[in-house]
C-alpha positions as CSV (number, residue, x, y, z in Angstrom):
1,M,9.3,-39.1,-10.7
2,D,12.0,-38.8,-13.4
3,E,10.9,-39.6,-17.0
4,M,13.5,-42.3,-17.3
5,V,12.1,-44.1,-14.2
6,V,8.6,-43.8,-15.5
7,K,9.7,-45.3,-18.8
8,E,11.5,-48.1,-17.0
9,L,8.5,-48.9,-14.9
10,D,6.3,-48.8,-18.0
11,D,8.7,-51.2,-19.8
12,I,8.7,-53.6,-16.8
13,E,4.9,-53.6,-16.8
14,L,4.8,-54.3,-20.5
15,I,7.0,-57.3,-19.9
16,V,4.7,-58.4,-17.1
17,S,1.7,-58.0,-19.4
18,H,3.4,-60.1,-22.1
19,W,4.2,-62.8,-19.5
20,K,0.5,-62.8,-18.5
21,D,-0.6,-63.1,-22.2
22,D,1.8,-66.0,-22.6
23,Y,0.5,-67.8,-19.5
24,M,-3.1,-67.3,-20.6
25,K,-2.4,-69.3,-23.7
26,Y,-1.9,-72.4,-21.5
27,V,-5.0,-72.2,-19.5
28,T,-7.0,-75.3,-20.1
29,G,-9.4,-75.6,-17.2
30,K,-7.5,-78.6,-15.8
31,N,-4.6,-78.5,-13.4
32,D,-3.7,-74.9,-14.3
33,E,-2.7,-73.9,-10.8
34,Y,1.0,-74.2,-11.7
35,L,0.6,-71.3,-14.2
36,F,-0.5,-69.0,-11.4
37,E,2.4,-70.2,-9.2
38,E,5.0,-69.8,-11.9
39,F,3.8,-66.3,-12.8
40,L,3.9,-65.3,-9.1
41,E,7.4,-66.7,-8.9
42,E,8.4,-64.6,-12.0
43,L,7.1,-61.5,-10.3
44,D,8.8,-62.3,-7.0
45,T,12.1,-63.3,-8.7
46,H,12.5,-60.7,-11.4
47,V,10.2,-57.7,-10.8
48,S,10.1,-57.2,-7.0
49,P,13.9,-57.0,-6.7
50,K,14.2,-54.5,-9.5
51,V,11.5,-52.3,-8.1
52,R,12.9,-52.6,-4.6
53,R,16.3,-51.4,-5.9
54,L,14.6,-48.4,-7.5
55,Y,13.1,-47.6,-4.1
56,E,16.3,-48.2,-2.1
57,N,18.2,-45.9,-4.5
58,K,15.5,-43.2,-4.1
59,Y,14.3,-43.2,-7.7
60,I,10.8,-43.9,-6.4
61,D,9.2,-43.5,-3.0
62,Y,7.4,-46.2,-1.0
63,N,3.9,-45.2,-2.2
64,E,5.0,-45.3,-5.9
65,M,6.6,-48.7,-5.3
66,G,3.3,-50.0,-3.8
67,I,1.2,-48.6,-6.6
68,F,3.5,-50.1,-9.3
69,M,3.6,-53.5,-7.6
70,D,-0.2,-53.4,-7.4
71,R,-0.4,-52.8,-11.1
72,C,1.9,-55.8,-11.7
73,Y,-0.1,-58.1,-9.3
74,K,-3.3,-57.0,-11.2
75,H,-1.9,-59.0,-14.1
76,L,-1.5,-62.0,-11.9
77,M,-5.0,-61.7,-10.6
78,E,-6.3,-61.5,-14.2
79,L,-4.6,-64.8,-14.8
80,R,-6.2,-66.2,-11.6
81,E,-9.6,-65.1,-12.9
82,A,-9.0,-66.8,-16.2
83,I,-7.9,-70.0,-14.5
84,D,-11.0,-70.0,-12.2
85,E,-13.4,-69.3,-15.1
86,A,-11.9,-72.1,-17.2
87,R,-12.6,-74.5,-14.4
88,L,-16.3,-73.8,-14.6
């Protein structure tokens, strides 16, 4: 994978991490499901299309696309865990 593509993917993941950190600030333990849904929507609206374009233009292969999206969805699952723990 080209260095510029690696940097771009790292930058995207950094943004996703910042989004997660921001959402974490709003976890209260009550009615937090909307935070998970909004974060998921951000990933689906902003990240997935960008990564799909990188794949379609042959900057990354299918496996690399899957690995990267898994890394992004890991941030989503960390938010899910925080929401679930706050409910206890």
